[in-house]
C-alpha positions in Angstrom: 0.1 0.6 0.1 3.2 2.0 1.0 4.1 2.4 -2.6 0.9 3.0 -4.1 0.2 6.2 -2.2 3.5 6.7 0.4 1.2 9.3 2.1 -1.6 8.5 2.7 -0.1 4.7 3.8 2.9 4.5 6.2 5.3 1.7 7.6 3.7 1.8 10.5 1.9 -1.4 10.4 4.9 -4.0 9.7 6.1 -3.8 13.5 2.2 -5.2 14.3 0.8 -8.2 15.3 -0.9 -9.5 12.0 -4.9 -8.7 13.0 -3.3 -5.7 13.2 -1.3 -5.1 10.0 -4.6 -6.8 8.2 -6.8 -3.4 10.0 -3.8 -1.5 8.2 -4.1 -2.7 5.3 -8.0 -2.7 5.5 -7.8 1.2 6.7 -5.3 1.8 3.8 -7.0 0.9 1.2 -10.4 3.4 3.0 -7.8 6.3 2.5 -6.9 5.6 -1.0 -10.7 5.1 -1.8 -12.1 1.3 -0.9 -15.2 1.1 0.0 -14.7 -0.9 3.9 -15.8 -4.9 2.8 -13.8 -7.4 4.1 -12.5 -7.5 8.1 -8.6 -8.3 9.2 -10.5 -12.0 10.3 -11.2 -12.4 6.1 -7.7 -11.8 5.1 -6.2 -13.7 8.0 -8.2 -17.0 7.5 -7.8 -16.6 3.7 -11.2 -16.2 2.1 -10.1 -16.4 -1.3 -13.1 -15.3 -3.4 -13.2 -11.7 -0.8 -8.9 -11.5 -0.7 -9.7 -11.2 -4.8 -11.8 -8.9 -4.8 -10.7 -6.9 -2.4 -7.5 -6.8 -4.1 -9.0 -5.8 -7.8 -10.9 -3.0 -6.1 -7.2 -1.3 -4.4 -5.6 -2.1 -8.0 -8.9 -1.2 -10.1 -8.9 2.5 -8.0 -5.1 2.6 -7.7 -3.7 1.6 -10.8 -1.3 4.2 -11.8 -2.4 4.5 -15.2 -3.1 7.6 -16.7 -6.7 8.7 -16.6 -8.6 7.8 -20.7 -8.7 11.2 -23.0 -11.2 12.1 -24.2 -11.1 12.1 -28.1 -13.1 15.5 -29.6 -15.6 15.0 -32.3 -13.6 15.6 -34.8 -11.2 12.7 -34.1 -14.5 10.7 -33.7 -15.1 10.7 -37.2 -10.9 11.4 -39.2 -10.3 7.8 -36.7 -14.0 6.4 -38.7 -11.9 7.1 -41.9 -10.0 5.2 -41.9 -11.2 2.7 -40.5 -13.7 2.7 -43.6 -10.4 3.2 -45.9 -9.1 0.1 -44.4 -11.8 -2.0 -43.9 -14.3 -1.4 -47.0 -14.0 -4.3 -48.8 -13.9 -6.9 -45.7 -17.7 -7.7 -45.3 -17.6 -9.8 -42.5 -16.1 -6.2 -40.6 -19.5 -4.1 -42.4 -21.0 -6.8 -41.0 -19.8 -7.2 -37.3 -18.6 -3.2 -36.8 -20.7 -0.3 -37.6 -18.7 2.1 -38.8 -20.5 5.3 -39.8 -17.8 9.1 -38.7 -21.5 10.8 -38.6 -21.6 8.7 -35.4 -20.5 7.4 -31.8 -21.9 3.8 -32.6 -18.3 2.8 -33.3 -16.9 4.3 -29.7 -19.9 2.6 -28.3 -19.4 -0.8 -29.9 -15.9 -1.7 -28.3 -15.7 0.7 -25.4 -15.7 -3.2 -24.0 -12.4 -4.8 -26.1 -15.1 -7.1 -26.9 -16.6 -7.7 -31.1 -19.7 -10.1 -31.0 -21.3 -11.3 -33.8 
């Protein structure tokens, strides 16, 4: 936790008992915006699903990645024009991906990274 945010999360829990360390981890995670849904006992009893959920919440909220860039309408239209040009002869692509430079359909369809046909 200290590596994610050294200001909010100090290393004071390292000298404490296991239960106190687990409580410190939960408190540090809460200071980073992670909701409190786990207890020190859950960590110590190694509940695999709950611990995995807790870890994923920590890194989902504090992953160190840059915020997503919002594209302006001109960038979206340019992107759609490039895709249209490169894939205009591929009937399967046209059937699966809605490419229209005047709408956000392409970006809405691909925002989760999955294409279903």
